[in-house]
N, C-alpha and C positions, 0 to 999 in steps of 0.2 A: 259389315265387310267380312269376308271368308278369306282366310290365309292358310295356304298348304306348305307344310314344312316337310324336310326329309332330315335324317340325323347329321347331314352335312351343315345345315342351317342353325342358327342360335336363337332359341326361344327367348332369351332375355333381349337381344337386339331386336327382335321381332315386337315385343311388348313395348319398346320404347316409341314406336311409331304407331301403336294401337290407340283406338278410341273405344268410348263406352259401347258395350255390347258387340264388340267384334269377336269373331270365331276363329280359333286357330285349330287346324286339324294336322295331326302328326301321324305321318306314315311310319310303318314298323321299322324298329331299329332301336338302338341304344343312343340316348341323348346324355353325354356326360356333361352336366351342367348344373350349377346351382342357380335355381330360378326363384326370382321375386315377382309375384303378380300383384300389382298395386294399381291396376286400371279397372275401374268399376265395370261389373257386368261381363267380364271376359269368360268365355268357354274355351276350355282346353280340352280336346276330344282326340283320343287315340284311336286308330285304325283297328287295334285289338288288345284286350285287356293284357294278355301275355307277350304280345309281339311289340308294344311300345313301352320301353323302359327308361325312365329319367333317373339317373344314377349320380350319386356324388359320395365323398368320404370324408367329410368333417367329423369331428369328434371332440369331446369335452376337453381332452388334454392337449389337443393340437394347439401350437404357438401359431397365431395368425400375424398378419402383416403388421399390426399394431404391438406387436410383442407381448400380448396378453393371451392366456389359454382361450380357447375358442368359447367356453361356457355353454351350457346346454342350449340357450336360446339363440345361439348362432350356428348350430350344428345342422341347421335344416337342409335338405335337398331342395324341398320346394316350399316357400312361405307366400301364404295369402293374406295380405293386408287389406285389401280392398272388398267392399261388398258385393253381394249378387254374384259371385263367381261360381261357375259350374266346371267341375273336372269329371271326365268319363272316360272308360274303356281304356285305361292305361295302368302302368306300374310306377310307382315311386319308391325309391330304394336308398337308404343309407347304408353303404357296404362296410361301415366300420364294425365288423364282428370279428370275435366274440366281445361281449360287453365287459368282460372281466380285464381284457386288455386296453380297449379304447374309452370306456365310460359311457356317457350318455351319448346317443347320437339320433337325432329326430330325423325322420323321413319327411313328414308334413308338419309345418308349422301353419296352423289355421287360425288366423286372428281377424277375419272378416265376417261380418253379419250376412246371414241369408245364404250360407254357404252349402252347395249340393255336391256330394262325391256320390257318383254312380257307377258301380262295376269297376271300382278301383281296388288295386292291391297295394297296401302300404307295409313295406317290409324292413325291419331292423331288429334290434334286440331290445336294449334299454330305451325307454322314451320314444318310441316309434312315431306315435301321434300327440302333438300339443295342440289341444283345444282352447285357444285363447279366449280371453285376455290373461295377462300375468295378474296373480294376486296383488293386492294393493301394496304388501310390503316389500314385493320384488320390483315394482314400478319405481319405488323410492330409492330401493338398493341400486338399481342399474341406470339412475340418470347419468347421463354423460357417457354411459357405456354402449348401451343400445341405442340405436336411432329411435327419434320420436315415433315413428309408425309403428314400431314394436312396443310402445309404452302408453298407448292412448286409453287403456282401462275399459273401453265400453263393452257392454255385454253383447254377446254374439249368440246367434241361434244357427246350428249347423245340422246337416242331415247327411247320414251314410247310409246308402241303400244299396244291399246286395255287393258289399265290399268284403275283402279279405284283409284283415289286420293281423299282423304276427309280431311277437316279441316275447320277452320274459319278465322285465322289471318294470312295473309301472308303465306299460306301454301304450296305455291311452290316460293321458292326465290333462289336468287343467280345469277352467272355470266356465266353460261353454254350457248352454242348454244344448244338448246334443242327442239326437235320435239315432241309433244304431239299429237299423231295420233289416231282419234277416241277413245278417252278416256272418261270416265265418271268422271267429276269434280265436286265433291259433297260438297256444302257449308252446314255445320252443325249449329246448333244454339249456340248462346251465353247466359251467365246467364241472361242478360237483352235483352229483344228482341229490345231495342232502340240502342244497341251498334252496331257500323259499322263493317263490315268484308271485308277482301280482298283476293281475289282469289291468286293474285301473286304480288310479289315485286321483280323486277330484279334490277340487279346492273351491268350491262355490261359496259365494258370500251368504252372510246370515240371512238377507232379505231376498235370496233367491229361492223360490218355492220348488223349482224343479232343477234338475241337473242333468245326470246321463240317465237315459233308458235304453237298455238293451232288450229288444223286442224280437222274439222268435229267432234269436241267433243260436249258431252252432258254437259251443266253447269246445275246441277240439285239442286233443292231447298229442302233441309231438315232443314230449319230454321223455318218455320211456320211464316214468315215475308214477306213483299213485299218491294222492292226498298232499301234494307239496305246493300247490298253487292255490292262492286265494283270490276270490272274485274282486276284491277292493281293500284298500287301507286308505285313511283319509290323509291327504297331503296338507290340508289346512282344515281348521275347526269344523266347518259346516258343510264339508263336502258330502254331495248325496249322489246315489246311484241306484237304479232299480233294475232287476233282472226278472223279466216277466216272459214265461212261456218258452224258455230257452231250452235246448237240448245240451246238457252238461255231462261231459265225460268225467272218468274217473280220476283224473289229475287234480280236480278241485277238492279242496279240504272240506270235510263235512261242516266245519264251522263256518264256512263260506267267506267270512269277512274277518279282518284282524286290525288291531290297533296300529296306529303309527308309533313305532318304537320310542320310548322316553317321553311320550306325551299321555295327555288325557283326553285326547281328541274323540275317543269312543264315546264320551259323555254328550258331545254335541253332533256327531256324524249322523246323518240320515240315510239309512240303508233299507232297501225293500227286496223282497223276493217272492215270486210265486212260480210254482212248477209242478206239473203232473208227474213228472218223472225223477226229479232230483229229491233225495231224502232230506226234507227241512226239519227234522226232529233235533238235530244238534245244531242248528244255526245259532250263532252268539245271540245272548238275550238282549244285546243293545241294538239289534237290527229288527225289522217287522217282518213276519212271515204273514202275507197277505192271503185273504180268502179269494176265491173266484171273482165274486162281486166287487171286492175291493181292488182287485188287480184291474178290471175292466173300467172301474171308474177312475183309477189312476191313470191309465192309459188315455182315457177320453180327455181328462183335465190337461195333461201333458201335451197332447196334440192342440187343444184350445189354446194353451198358453203359447205353443210354439207358433201359432199362426199370427199372434198379436204384433 
């Protein structure tokens, strides 16, 4: 079934009456709503990427109706907990900026397997995109705080195709096997130009061979600084990310990657890079600079694993 909505309609109320594989079409306008997609196979499709905006303003420090702080994993504007969901041609925004004032503010909380985001804008500052599941230790910690659908811990596969994702601190983070294909990854400035920023913060389990693959992405500098942003830092011990054939601007520090402060996660982190245009001679020695053939093999193996 195909359902057409305008900004006067509620996406959440519509989802309550949806069945597997229904399609929701959104006409241009701003949808001020916190959305939970928990129906298998739902497609959420906007009239245009810039014209349809789903917006909310929950943030880490906000006191919620249960009198607790919101916490990172309740700040989302849109959360996906069902499998086989497709999101296309729209913007998802958490307007709790700047991060120095509001803390973590997730735009998309993605914790459903076989998720496709195509031609989507994800906009916030700190923790813009969470790619679930939660790490095991946080599943234990948040028992009784988060609802069960946010604590299932099942592996997920996710594809972000031709998307625009912006932020400054750990703005792509989590444990999914996720492909970022020809995306614009935009680093925005922080309150102080001297403050470091981090594109990604992976938390993959030890037994996961693949984590994040940024393939033919544009890493864009909107910080007005140079060398202040790192490609990644490991949020958990075995976090893994690869940057292959990406166009990398001058905001990225020549070392590429940085350890999570106060830990020894650099000893187990799995980072890879291949680039014809970015000087990899100064990349940290605990990351692997791939040859052209190694990069091709890595991408092929990643895609094979993603399809399993």
